[in-house]
matplotlib code that plots the C-alpha trace (Angstrom):
import matplotlib.pyplot as plt

x = [32.4, 31.6, 31.6, 27.9, 27.6, 30.1, 28.2, 25.0, 26.5, 28.5, 26.1, 22.6, 22.3, 23.8, 21.7, 18.5, 19.7, 20.5, 17.1, 15.4, 17.6, 17.3, 13.5, 13.3, 15.5, 13.6, 10.4, 11.7, 13.0, 10.1, 7.7, 9.8, 9.9, 6.3, 5.4, 7.5, 5.9, 2.4, 3.6, 4.7, 1.5, -0.5, 1.9, 1.3, -2.4, -2.3, -0.1, -2.2, -5.4, -3.5, -2.3, -5.8, -7.1, -4.3, -4.9, -8.6, -7.8, -5.2, -7.6, -10.2, -7.6, -6.7, -10.4, -11.2, -8.1, -9.1, -12.6, -11.4, -9.6, -12.8, -15.6, -17.9, -21.7, -24.6, -24.9, -21.2, -21.2, -24.3, -22.9, -19.5, -20.9, -23.2, -20.1, -18.1, -20.8, -21.1, -17.4, -17.3, -16.6, -19.7, -18.4, -18.7, -21.8, -21.4, -20.1, -20.5, -19.2, -19.5, -18.7, -18.1, -21.4, -24.5, -26.0, -22.9, -23.4, -24.3, -24.7, -25.5, -26.1, -26.1, -28.7, -28.5, -32.1, -33.6, -30.2, -30.8, -29.0, -30.6, -29.7, -29.8, -31.0, -28.3, -30.6, -30.5, -26.8, -26.1, -28.6, -26.3, -24.5, -21.6, -21.8, -19.6, -19.2, -16.8, -14.2, -13.6, -11.6, -9.4, -8.6, -8.3, -4.5, -4.3, -2.6, -3.6, -4.0, -3.8, -6.4, -7.8, -9.0, -11.2, -11.6, -14.5, -17.8, -21.4, -23.3, -27.0, -29.0, -32.1, -34.5, -35.5, -35.0, -38.1, -40.5, -38.0, -39.0, -35.7, -33.2, -30.8, -27.3, -24.0, -20.6, -18.1, -14.6, -14.7, -12.1, -11.9, -9.8, -9.8, -11.0, -8.8, -9.6, -6.9, -4.8, -7.5, -9.9, -13.5, -14.9, -14.2, -14.9, -16.1, -16.2, -17.8, -16.4, -18.6, -16.7, -18.4, -16.6, -13.3, -14.9, -15.8, -12.1, -11.3, -14.3, -13.1, -9.7, -11.4, -13.6, -13.0, -13.0, -9.8, -7.0, -4.7, -7.0, -5.1, -6.8, -9.5, -8.4, -8.9, -12.1, -10.4, -11.8, -9.9, -10.8, -9.3, -10.2, -9.3, -8.2, -7.3, -4.1, -5.5, -6.3, -10.0, -11.1, -13.5, -14.9, -14.1, -14.5, -17.7, -18.8, -18.8, -22.5, -23.1, -21.5, -24.5, -24.7, -23.9, -20.4, -19.6, -16.9, -18.7, -16.0, -13.4, -15.6, -16.2, -12.5, -11.5, -12.6, -12.6, -14.6, -17.4, -18.3, -16.8, -18.3, -19.3, -19.1, -21.0, -19.9, -16.1, -14.2, -11.0, -9.4, -8.2, -4.5, -4.1, -3.9, -0.2, 0.1, -2.6, -1.2, 2.4, 0.9, -0.8, 2.5, 4.4, 1.8, 2.0, 5.8, 5.0, 6.1, 4.4, 5.0, 3.6, 3.2, 2.9, 0.0, -1.4, -5.1, -5.8, -4.3, -1.2, 2.4, 3.8, 7.5, 7.0, 8.1, 4.4, 1.9, -1.9, -2.1, -0.5, -1.5, -0.4, -0.4, 0.3, -0.1, -2.5, -1.0, -2.5, -0.7, -2.2, -0.1, 1.1, 4.8, 4.6, 5.4, 2.3, 0.7, -0.4, -4.2, -5.2, -3.9, -4.9, -4.8, -5.3, -5.8, -5.0, -5.5, -4.3, -3.6, -1.6, 1.7, 0.3, -1.3, 1.9, 3.9, 1.6, 1.7, 5.5, 5.8, 3.7, 5.7, 9.1, 8.0, 7.2, 10.4, 12.5, 11.0, 11.4, 15.0, 15.9, 14.7, 16.4, 19.7, 19.7, 19.2, 21.8, 24.4, 23.8, 24.3, 27.2, 29.1, 29.1, 29.6, 30.9, 32.9, 36.4, 36.2, 34.2, 36.8, 39.5, 37.4, 36.6, 40.3, 41.1, 38.3, 39.5, 43.0, 41.7, 42.4, 40.0, 42.6, 43.0, 39.4, 40.7, 42.6, 40.8, 40.7, 42.1, 41.8, 42.2, 40.9, 37.4, 34.1, 31.7, 29.6, 32.6, 34.0, 30.7, 30.8, 34.4, 33.4, 30.5, 32.8, 35.2, 32.3, 31.1, 34.6, 34.7, 31.3, 32.3, 35.5, 33.6, 30.9, 33.6, 35.2, 31.8, 30.9, 34.1, 33.5, 29.9, 31.1, 33.5, 30.7, 28.3, 30.9, 31.4, 27.7, 27.3, 30.0, 28.1, 24.7, 23.0, 22.8, 19.4, 19.0, 18.4, 21.7, 23.5, 22.4, 20.6, 19.7, 16.3, 16.3, 15.8, 13.4, 15.4, 18.7, 19.6, 22.5, 21.1, 23.6, 26.3, 25.4, 26.2, 25.5, 28.9, 30.3, 32.8, 30.2, 27.8, 30.6, 31.3, 27.6, 27.6, 30.7, 29.3, 26.0, 28.0, 30.3, 27.2, 25.9, 29.1, 30.4, 34.1, 36.3, 36.6, 39.5, 38.5, 41.2, 41.1, 42.2, 41.1, 37.7, 36.4, 33.8, 35.4, 33.4, 30.2, 31.1, 31.7, 28.4, 26.6, 28.2, 27.0, 23.5, 22.8, 24.4, 22.8, 24.4, 22.5, 20.6, 23.8, 26.4, 28.6, 31.7, 34.2, 37.8, 40.5, 43.8, 45.7, 44.3, 45.8, 49.2, 50.1, 49.0, 45.8, 44.9, 45.4, 43.3, 40.6, 40.5, 40.7, 39.7, 41.1, 40.1, 40.3, 43.9, 45.4, 47.5, 47.7, 44.9, 42.6, 40.0, 37.1, 36.6, 36.6, 35.0, 37.0, 35.9, 35.9, 33.5, 31.3, 31.0, 30.2, 27.7, 28.1, 30.7, 34.0, 35.3, 39.1, 40.0, 43.6, 44.7, 48.0, 49.0, 48.7, 52.0, 53.5, 52.5, 48.9, 49.0, 50.2, 47.3, 44.9, 46.2, 45.9, 42.3, 41.2, 42.8, 41.3, 38.2, 39.1, 40.4, 42.2, 41.6, 44.6, 45.4, 43.2, 44.1, 40.7, 40.1, 36.8, 35.2, 33.9, 31.8, 32.8, 33.0, 36.0, 36.1, 39.4, 40.2, 43.3, 44.4, 47.9, 49.5, 49.5, 52.0, 54.4, 53.9, 54.6, 57.8, 59.1, 58.3, 55.9, 52.8, 52.6, 52.0, 50.0, 47.7, 47.2, 46.1, 43.9, 42.1, 42.1, 39.4, 37.2, 38.8, 36.9, 38.4, 36.5, 37.1, 38.7, 36.5, 38.7, 37.6, 33.9, 33.8, 30.3, 29.0, 30.3, 27.2, 24.9, 27.2, 27.4, 23.6, 23.3, 25.9, 24.2, 20.9, 22.7, 24.6, 21.5, 19.6, 22.3, 22.9, 19.3, 19.9, 17.6, 17.8, 21.6, 22.8, 26.0, 27.2, 28.4, 31.9, 32.1, 30.9, 33.5, 36.2, 35.0, 35.1, 38.6, 40.0, 42.0, 40.3, 43.1, 40.7, 38.0, 34.3, 35.1, 37.1, 34.3, 31.7, 34.0, 34.5, 30.7, 30.0, 32.6, 31.4, 27.7, 28.8, 30.8, 28.8, 26.6, 24.5, 22.3, 24.7, 28.2, 30.6, 34.0, 35.7, 33.6, 35.1, 38.3, 40.6, 44.2, 46.2, 48.6, 45.7, 43.5, 44.0, 42.0, 45.0, 47.6, 49.1, 52.0, 52.7, 54.4, 52.0, 54.8, 56.4, 53.0, 52.4, 55.7, 55.0, 51.5, 52.6, 56.1, 57.8, 61.4, 62.1, 62.0, 65.1, 67.2, 66.0, 65.1, 67.6, 67.7, 65.7, 62.8, 61.9, 61.3, 57.9, 57.2, 56.2, 52.9, 52.6, 51.7, 54.8, 57.0, 55.8, 55.9, 59.1, 61.6, 59.7, 59.8, 63.6, 64.1, 61.8, 63.4, 60.2, 56.5, 53.1, 50.2, 48.2, 51.2, 51.5, 47.8, 48.6, 51.5, 49.5, 46.1, 43.7, 41.1, 43.1, 41.5, 43.4, 43.5, 45.2, 47.8, 48.4, 48.7, 51.3, 53.4, 53.3, 54.3, 57.3, 58.3, 58.1, 60.1, 62.9, 62.5, 61.1, 61.3, 58.4, 59.1, 56.7, 53.3, 49.7, 49.2, 53.0, 53.8, 56.3, 58.0, 61.7, 63.7, 66.4, 69.7, 71.7]
y = [-30.1, -33.7, -35.4, -35.5, -31.8, -31.0, -33.2, -31.5, -28.0, -28.9, -31.3, -30.8, -27.1, -27.1, -30.0, -28.2, -25.1, -27.0, -28.7, -25.3, -23.7, -26.7, -26.8, -23.1, -23.6, -26.7, -24.8, -22.0, -24.3, -26.8, -23.9, -22.5, -25.8, -26.7, -23.3, -24.1, -27.4, -25.9, -23.2, -25.8, -27.7, -24.5, -23.8, -27.2, -26.7, -23.4, -24.6, -27.7, -25.5, -23.3, -26.3, -27.8, -24.5, -24.2, -27.8, -27.1, -24.1, -25.9, -28.8, -26.4, -24.8, -28.2, -29.0, -25.8, -26.2, -29.7, -28.7, -25.8, -28.2, -30.0, -29.1, -26.7, -27.3, -26.8, -30.6, -30.9, -28.1, -29.6, -33.1, -31.8, -30.0, -32.9, -35.2, -32.9, -32.9, -36.6, -37.1, -34.8, -31.4, -29.9, -26.4, -25.7, -23.4, -21.9, -23.2, -21.0, -20.5, -16.9, -16.5, -13.3, -13.9, -13.7, -16.9, -18.8, -18.2, -21.0, -20.4, -23.2, -22.7, -25.5, -24.5, -25.8, -25.9, -28.1, -29.7, -29.0, -27.4, -24.3, -22.9, -19.1, -17.9, -15.9, -12.9, -12.8, -13.3, -9.6, -9.2, -11.3, -9.0, -8.6, -9.1, -12.1, -10.7, -8.1, -10.8, -10.5, -7.3, -9.0, -12.0, -10.1, -10.2, -13.6, -16.5, -20.2, -22.0, -18.8, -18.9, -15.9, -16.0, -13.2, -11.7, -12.9, -11.5, -11.6, -12.7, -12.0, -13.9, -12.7, -15.3, -16.7, -20.2, -22.3, -20.7, -18.0, -14.8, -13.1, -13.2, -16.1, -15.1, -16.9, -15.7, -17.0, -17.0, -16.9, -18.7, -18.0, -19.2, -18.0, -20.4, -20.1, -20.8, -20.5, -18.4, -15.9, -15.8, -16.6, -16.9, -17.6, -20.5, -19.5, -21.6, -20.3, -21.7, -21.4, -19.6, -21.7, -24.7, -23.0, -22.0, -25.6, -26.6, -24.3, -25.7, -29.3, -28.6, -27.2, -30.3, -33.8, -35.0, -33.0, -34.9, -33.6, -34.6, -36.6, -35.9, -33.6, -29.9, -27.6, -25.4, -22.1, -20.4, -21.2, -20.2, -19.4, -16.7, -15.8, -12.3, -10.7, -8.9, -5.6, -6.8, -7.4, -10.4, -12.3, -15.1, -17.2, -20.9, -22.2, -25.4, -28.3, -28.9, -25.4, -26.2, -24.7, -21.6, -18.1, -16.7, -14.5, -12.5, -12.2, -13.4, -11.2, -8.1, -8.9, -8.7, -5.8, -2.4, -1.5, -1.1, -3.5, -4.1, -3.1, -2.8, -6.3, -8.0, -6.7, -8.9, -8.5, -6.6, -4.7, -3.8, -0.3, 0.7, 0.3, -3.5, -3.6, -7.3, -8.0, -5.5, -6.9, -10.3, -8.9, -7.3, -10.6, -12.5, -9.9, -10.7, -14.5, -15.3, -17.6, -17.9, -17.8, -14.9, -15.5, -13.3, -12.5, -12.7, -9.4, -10.7, -8.5, -9.7, -11.4, -11.8, -13.9, -17.6, -18.4, -17.1, -17.2, -18.2, -18.2, -16.4, -18.6, -17.0, -18.3, -17.0, -18.9, -19.1, -19.8, -20.7, -18.9, -20.8, -24.5, -23.6, -20.1, -19.0, -18.9, -15.6, -14.8, -14.4, -14.6, -15.1, -17.5, -16.8, -19.3, -18.0, -20.9, -19.9, -22.1, -22.1, -25.4, -23.7, -21.9, -25.1, -27.0, -24.3, -24.5, -28.3, -28.2, -26.0, -28.4, -31.4, -29.6, -28.7, -32.3, -33.5, -30.9, -32.0, -35.7, -35.2, -33.1, -35.9, -38.6, -36.7, -36.1, -39.8, -40.8, -38.4, -39.9, -43.4, -42.8, -40.8, -43.8, -46.8, -46.0, -42.8, -44.1, -47.5, -46.0, -43.2, -45.8, -47.9, -44.7, -43.8, -47.3, -47.1, -43.7, -45.0, -47.5, -46.3, -47.0, -49.5, -51.3, -52.5, -56.1, -55.3, -56.0, -54.0, -55.8, -53.7, -55.0, -53.9, -53.2, -53.8, -56.4, -54.0, -52.4, -55.9, -56.7, -53.4, -54.1, -57.5, -56.0, -53.4, -56.1, -58.0, -54.9, -54.2, -57.7, -57.3, -53.9, -55.2, -58.1, -55.7, -53.3, -56.2, -57.3, -53.8, -53.4, -56.6, -55.6, -52.2, -54.0, -56.2, -53.3, -51.3, -54.3, -54.7, -51.0, -51.2, -54.0, -52.3, -51.1, -47.3, -46.0, -43.1, -40.6, -41.4, -41.1, -37.5, -38.3, -35.0, -34.8, -33.0, -29.3, -27.8, -24.6, -26.4, -25.6, -28.1, -31.4, -33.5, -32.1, -34.1, -32.6, -29.8, -29.2, -25.6, -26.6, -28.0, -25.1, -22.7, -24.6, -24.5, -20.7, -20.3, -22.4, -20.4, -17.1, -18.4, -19.6, -16.0, -14.8, -15.4, -15.4, -18.5, -20.7, -22.7, -25.6, -27.0, -29.9, -33.4, -36.3, -37.6, -34.4, -33.7, -31.2, -32.7, -32.2, -28.6, -27.9, -29.4, -27.5, -24.2, -24.9, -26.0, -22.8, -20.4, -18.6, -21.2, -24.1, -24.9, -25.0, -27.9, -29.0, -30.7, -32.5, -33.3, -34.9, -33.4, -36.1, -39.0, -37.8, -37.0, -33.6, -34.2, -36.1, -33.4, -30.6, -32.5, -33.1, -29.4, -27.7, -30.4, -30.8, -30.6, -33.5, -34.0, -32.2, -35.4, -38.8, -40.4, -37.3, -38.7, -36.6, -33.3, -33.2, -30.2, -30.4, -29.6, -25.8, -25.9, -28.6, -26.4, -23.2, -21.0, -23.4, -24.6, -26.5, -28.4, -29.2, -31.7, -32.2, -29.0, -29.2, -32.2, -30.3, -29.7, -26.2, -26.4, -27.1, -24.3, -21.9, -22.8, -22.5, -19.0, -17.8, -19.1, -17.5, -14.2, -14.0, -16.1, -17.8, -21.2, -22.6, -26.3, -28.4, -28.0, -25.0, -21.4, -20.0, -18.4, -19.5, -17.3, -19.1, -18.2, -20.7, -20.4, -22.4, -24.3, -25.9, -28.3, -29.7, -31.7, -30.3, -27.2, -24.7, -22.4, -25.3, -26.1, -22.5, -22.4, -25.6, -24.1, -26.8, -24.5, -21.0, -18.2, -16.1, -19.0, -19.6, -16.0, -16.2, -19.3, -18.1, -15.4, -17.3, -19.8, -22.6, -25.3, -28.5, -29.5, -33.0, -35.5, -35.3, -31.6, -32.5, -35.5, -34.6, -35.4, -39.0, -40.5, -38.9, -39.9, -43.5, -43.6, -42.3, -44.8, -47.7, -46.9, -46.7, -50.0, -51.8, -50.6, -51.6, -55.1, -55.9, -56.1, -54.8, -53.4, -53.4, -51.1, -50.2, -50.7, -48.0, -49.5, -49.5, -45.8, -44.8, -46.5, -44.6, -41.3, -41.9, -42.8, -40.1, -40.8, -40.0, -40.8, -38.7, -39.2, -41.5, -43.8, -43.7, -44.7, -47.6, -48.7, -48.9, -50.5, -53.2, -53.8, -54.2, -56.6, -58.8, -58.7, -61.8, -60.2, -57.1, -55.0, -53.9, -54.6, -53.1, -56.1, -55.7, -52.2, -52.7, -49.6, -48.8, -49.6, -46.7, -44.2, -46.2, -44.7, -47.5, -49.8, -47.5, -48.3, -45.9, -42.4, -43.2, -44.8, -46.1, -48.1, -49.6, -50.5, -52.3, -54.2, -55.2, -56.4, -57.6, -55.6, -54.6, -51.3, -48.6, -46.9, -49.8, -50.0, -46.4, -43.5, -40.9, -38.3, -40.7, -40.1, -36.5, -35.2, -34.1, -37.7, -39.1, -42.5, -44.3, -43.0, -43.9, -47.5, -47.9, -46.1, -48.7, -51.4, -49.4, -48.8, -52.6, -53.5, -51.0, -49.8, -49.8, -48.9, -47.2, -50.4, -52.1, -49.1, -49.6, -53.2, -52.2, -49.7, -51.5, -52.3, -50.1, -47.0, -45.0, -44.7, -40.9, -41.2, -43.6, -41.3, -38.3, -40.1, -41.1, -37.6, -36.1, -38.5, -37.6, -33.9, -34.3, -36.1, -39.6, -41.2, -40.5, -41.0, -43.1, -43.8, -42.6, -43.8, -47.4, -48.0, -45.4, -46.6, -44.9, -45.6, -44.7, -42.1, -43.3, -40.8]
z = [67.2, 66.7, 63.2, 63.3, 63.9, 61.2, 58.7, 59.6, 59.1, 56.0, 54.3, 55.4, 54.9, 51.4, 50.4, 51.4, 49.7, 46.5, 46.6, 46.8, 44.1, 41.8, 42.4, 41.4, 38.3, 37.3, 37.6, 35.4, 32.7, 32.8, 32.5, 29.6, 27.7, 28.5, 27.1, 24.1, 23.6, 23.8, 21.4, 18.9, 19.3, 18.5, 15.6, 14.1, 14.4, 12.7, 9.8, 9.3, 8.9, 6.4, 4.5, 4.2, 2.8, 0.3, -0.7, -1.2, -3.4, -5.4, -6.0, -7.2, -9.5, -11.0, -11.4, -13.3, -15.5, -16.3, -17.2, -19.3, -21.6, -22.4, -24.8, -22.9, -23.1, -20.6, -20.2, -19.5, -16.8, -15.1, -15.1, -13.8, -10.7, -9.9, -10.1, -7.9, -5.2, -5.4, -4.8, -1.7, -3.3, -1.7, -1.5, -5.2, -5.6, -9.0, -12.3, -15.4, -18.9, -20.0, -23.6, -25.6, -27.3, -25.1, -26.4, -25.3, -21.6, -19.3, -15.5, -13.0, -9.3, -6.7, -4.2, -0.6, 0.6, -2.1, -3.0, -6.6, -9.5, -11.0, -14.4, -14.6, -18.0, -19.9, -19.9, -16.0, -15.6, -15.7, -12.7, -10.4, -7.9, -8.2, -12.0, -13.0, -16.5, -15.1, -14.7, -18.5, -17.8, -15.3, -17.5, -20.8, -20.7, -19.0, -20.7, -21.0, -17.7, -15.7, -12.9, -11.2, -7.6, -6.5, -3.0, -0.9, -2.2, -1.0, -4.1, -4.7, -7.3, -9.2, -7.7, -4.3, -2.9, -2.1, 0.4, 1.3, -0.5, 0.0, -2.8, -2.6, -1.4, -1.1, 0.2, -2.3, -3.6, -7.4, -9.4, -13.2, -16.1, -19.8, -22.4, -25.5, -29.1, -31.8, -29.4, -28.5, -25.6, -26.5, -23.0, -19.3, -17.1, -13.6, -10.4, -7.2, -3.9, -0.8, 1.9, 4.5, 3.1, 4.1, 7.4, 8.1, 7.7, 10.6, 12.6, 12.0, 13.5, 16.6, 17.1, 18.4, 14.8, 14.1, 12.3, 15.0, 17.9, 20.5, 23.9, 25.3, 25.6, 28.6, 28.3, 27.3, 24.2, 21.0, 17.5, 14.1, 11.6, 8.0, 7.1, 3.7, 2.7, 3.9, 7.4, 7.1, 9.2, 6.9, 9.1, 12.2, 13.1, 14.5, 16.1, 13.7, 14.2, 12.7, 9.4, 7.5, 9.6, 8.4, 8.5, 11.5, 13.2, 16.6, 18.9, 17.3, 17.6, 21.2, 21.9, 19.7, 18.5, 14.9, 11.6, 10.6, 7.0, 3.7, 0.2, -1.1, 2.3, 5.3, 8.2, 7.9, 10.6, 10.7, 14.1, 14.8, 14.7, 18.5, 18.2, 17.1, 17.6, 15.0, 12.5, 13.0, 12.2, 9.0, 7.9, 8.4, 6.4, 3.6, 3.4, 3.2, 6.8, 9.2, 13.0, 16.4, 18.9, 22.7, 23.9, 27.3, 28.3, 26.4, 23.2, 23.4, 22.9, 26.0, 26.7, 29.9, 30.0, 30.8, 28.2, 28.4, 24.8, 21.4, 18.2, 15.2, 11.8, 8.3, 4.8, 2.5, -1.0, -4.4, -7.5, -10.6, -13.0, -12.8, -12.6, -11.2, -7.7, -5.5, -4.5, -1.0, -1.2, 2.5, 6.0, 8.7, 12.4, 15.2, 18.8, 21.3, 24.9, 27.7, 31.4, 31.5, 32.2, 35.3, 36.6, 36.0, 37.9, 41.0, 40.9, 40.6, 43.7, 45.8, 44.6, 45.2, 48.8, 49.6, 48.0, 49.9, 53.3, 52.6, 51.3, 54.3, 56.7, 54.7, 54.4, 58.2, 58.9, 56.4, 58.0, 61.4, 60.1, 57.8, 60.4, 62.8, 60.5, 57.1, 56.9, 57.4, 55.6, 52.8, 52.4, 52.0, 49.6, 47.6, 47.4, 46.1, 43.5, 42.3, 41.7, 39.1, 35.6, 32.7, 31.2, 34.5, 35.1, 35.3, 38.6, 41.9, 45.2, 48.3, 51.5, 55.1, 58.5, 57.0, 58.7, 57.3, 55.3, 53.7, 52.9, 51.2, 49.3, 48.3, 46.9, 45.1, 43.5, 42.4, 40.8, 39.2, 37.8, 36.5, 34.8, 33.4, 32.0, 30.4, 29.1, 27.7, 25.8, 24.6, 23.5, 21.7, 19.9, 19.1, 17.8, 15.4, 14.2, 13.9, 11.9, 9.6, 9.2, 8.5, 5.9, 4.1, 4.5, 1.3, 0.9, 0.0, -2.5, 0.3, 2.0, -1.4, -1.7, -4.9, -6.6, -8.2, -11.5, -11.0, -13.5, -13.3, -14.1, -17.7, -17.7, -16.2, -18.1, -15.8, -12.7, -9.3, -6.9, -5.5, -5.6, -8.3, -10.7, -10.0, -10.8, -14.0, -15.1, -14.5, -16.6, -19.4, -19.6, -19.6, -22.4, -24.4, -24.5, -26.2, -29.7, -28.5, -28.9, -25.8, -24.4, -22.1, -19.9, -17.4, -16.7, -18.8, -18.1, -16.5, -19.1, -21.5, -24.4, -22.4, -21.6, -25.2, -26.3, -23.6, -24.8, -28.3, -27.3, -25.3, -27.8, -30.7, -33.0, -31.4, -34.6, -36.7, -37.0, -34.0, -35.4, -33.1, -34.1, -31.9, -32.7, -30.8, -32.9, -36.3, -37.5, -39.0, -42.7, -41.8, -39.3, -41.9, -44.3, -41.7, -40.8, -44.1, -46.6, -50.1, -53.8, -56.2, -57.3, -54.3, -53.8, -55.3, -53.2, -53.5, -55.9, -54.6, -52.8, -49.0, -47.2, -44.0, -40.4, -40.8, -43.8, -42.2, -39.1, -41.1, -39.2, -36.2, -33.8, -34.2, -31.2, -31.3, -28.6, -27.4, -29.1, -27.3, -29.5, -32.7, -34.5, -35.1, -38.8, -37.8, -35.2, -37.9, -40.2, -37.3, -36.4, -39.9, -40.2, -36.9, -37.9, -41.4, -41.0, -44.3, -45.2, -48.3, -48.9, -49.8, -53.5, -53.9, -54.6, -53.6, -50.2, -48.7, -46.0, -43.0, -39.9, -37.2, -33.5, -32.2, -28.9, -28.0, -25.2, -23.7, -20.7, -20.7, -19.1, -22.0, -20.3, -20.0, -23.7, -24.6, -22.5, -24.2, -27.6, -28.7, -28.7, -30.2, -27.7, -30.2, -31.0, -27.2, -26.7, -29.8, -28.3, -24.7, -25.1, -22.7, -20.4, -18.7, -16.4, -15.8, -12.1, -11.4, -9.6, -6.5, -6.1, -6.1, -3.8, -2.7, -6.2, -6.1, -4.5, -7.1, -9.9, -8.6, -8.4, -12.0, -13.4, -11.4, -13.2, -16.6, -16.0, -14.9, -17.9, -20.3, -18.7, -18.0, -14.2, -11.6, -8.1, -7.8, -5.0, -3.2, 0.3, 2.7, 2.7, -1.1, -1.2, 1.4, -0.7, -3.8, -1.9, -0.7, -4.1, -6.0, -9.4, -11.9, -14.7, -13.1, -14.0, -16.9, -14.6, -12.1, -14.7, -16.0, -12.4, -11.7, -15.1, -14.4, -10.9, -12.0, -14.7, -12.5, -9.2, -8.4, -5.6, -5.6, -3.5, -4.5, -1.6, -1.0, -2.7, -5.8, -6.5, -8.5, -8.4, -9.2, -6.0, -6.6, -6.1, -3.8, -0.4, 1.2, 0.5, 2.0, 5.4, 5.2, 4.0, 0.8, -1.7, -3.9, -1.1, -0.1, -3.7, -4.0, -0.8, -1.9, -5.4, -4.2, -7.0, -6.7, -5.0, -7.7, -6.3, -7.3, -11.0, -11.7, -12.4, -9.6, -11.6, -12.0, -8.3, -9.1, -7.9, -11.5, -12.3, -11.2, -9.5, -12.7, -14.5, -11.5, -11.7, -15.4, -16.4, -15.0, -16.8, -20.1, -19.7, -19.1, -22.1, -24.5, -26.3, -25.6, -27.2, -25.7, -25.2, -23.6, -21.2, -20.2, -19.4, -17.1, -15.0, -15.2, -18.0, -16.4, -17.2, -20.0, -23.3, -23.0, -19.5, -20.9, -23.9, -21.6, -19.4, -22.5, -24.0, -20.6, -20.3, -23.9, -23.2, -20.0, -21.8, -20.5, -23.7, -27.5, -29.8, -32.9, -35.8, -36.6, -36.3, -35.1, -35.4, -32.8, -30.1, -27.2, -26.7, -23.5, -23.9, -22.7, -20.7]

ax = plt.figure().add_subplot(projection="3d")
ax.plot(x, y, z, "-o")
ax.set_aspect("equal")
plt.show()
């Protein structure tokens, strides 16, 4: 067989087959997604109608609540309903105040024919059917601002309108609220909403004046209807020109069989049980669900990729109280029929047939031409192109013995490679510039995951929504319900003080004193005096009586911070007090009974302290009834953006600055930092940056962090070596004993210990200067105490004269 024949058999037939298969697949998927697009359009239309009705009912609720807070008089009611109609609230038909006493009953009706307001005498109010006075029974147990919404009712009034001799009627939804006086209900305020007002919302969305109107629709019948929670169809949409016409369910009854009319409303309609699609929709609405059901031309569920229409349903909710969950009062259904998918399928078949025929002819001609002229040289050229690697785009193709066209194609490919290599370099450069610009770009609150205050959050002062902080809030609230003592552990700066205050504030002792005492800030004698107090003459300086922390916190809560720093003598006194619930002030022989809940906090490992014999095990078990651990900031990185936003606002408020933001690069640097000082260090960092920045955006260079913990500075695995390279300090291995490189020491201690050994003695403030002035005092004190306990340093002196001296091996 010739090459031409082979190409025809090998290429042409598969191409034609692929065109047909791809056309069929395209038809299926295009129909599917077109159907999905139409379904979403219908879904949006149905939800929009439900939203408008909910907004109308909610506005009516707000109006009646606002009116109930005013002084009720006939003149005020008449003026109010006139004002509402003047400002577009034309669906309010009734406004009435029905007091417990018959002379305090005012009933106003807005008629439609004469466009006037009629006051119904109090003696005729009981003749209105259904009688509005019966609403008293419904609202008898209702609270303030609780609004009642009735089912739809057909109301008859005891007089006729104009020349019409028949009694005046309206189909209404009645909304009522109790009017309270000195805590008791002395009447109800009643508002009647014309059901046609709601019907006209449905009609509006089916007209060319719809807020969602974009282009003329096909002429298939579409309509919406409202049904109640029991499946009664109340009314359907009409043409917008018939906005004053009576409510009807004509189109629904023409398509379904069922029951017409129920007591109180004669035109409603309920389909029979055979219409499972409708009753499934009603059941879904009763559960608060909304959705869309593809239906066929008979209105039944359709599983085909091409539907004849869509039945959209949505619950209509009404909030009876301002902060309560809304109740489902009605349901909305929107039947949207369409034949667009079928028309698109037929048109697609015609187009694909033409495309297939044209493609077959073109492929045949192409095979003839390429088999004679281009097959061999093009194959060689294609092979050369395939050998080019992505990192070798600068290399050029140089083939010989090619025809003129292939030479031209080769030259074109070389130029293309040159252009691509240039574009790749340009794109790489632009990507770098874009990344740099993005790093300097200001973050907006939405990108910072700013958390709006949750009204249900009982601990808003603990900022964050990470799993760690949510678990901490749960533990705090559980601990607050108990009277047991609490031990709070956690690193410095993690909010142990806030946790203790929250436990007290939410406990039964919240109205009693909350006393805080730092055990690490006082020596043994001062701490005993601060805890238990003294009587005059207890020691030479005791001129007056001192109550002490336990007596000051009687009936309340005593918070002992840094309990791990208390001496064994203090621990013994604490254990005795907790066991006997009595104290003895210094110099006194009298035992005083106390009722104090103790909350202790420490940033040290209590088990390690017990093993070293510096903390009593029995006191630990006495304190550790309820244990709470405050998470370090590195375990709640997701909360950093929200915390940064909070601290930015606080810093701007304190410093009188406005509109200071933070860039993406600065935020990434904050997220990658280890935060040894936790939330306190983060706050200090943001405060310092806001104070020193000259622009309105904090950039990466404006964020000053400790290099030994700032991972954005690291270029190698060992942070200590990188720090030595950055600061050009001598290698610690040359100046530090071998045991200093132990993993038991943190990075700050590894840096500072050689300097302390060389200097001979050091204070806490000098230690802060060595590792960075931004280090909190509590962090520095923790490091020094830890070095002392591990045998590297010895503590000398007391109070401000305390110094730390290296231990010589």
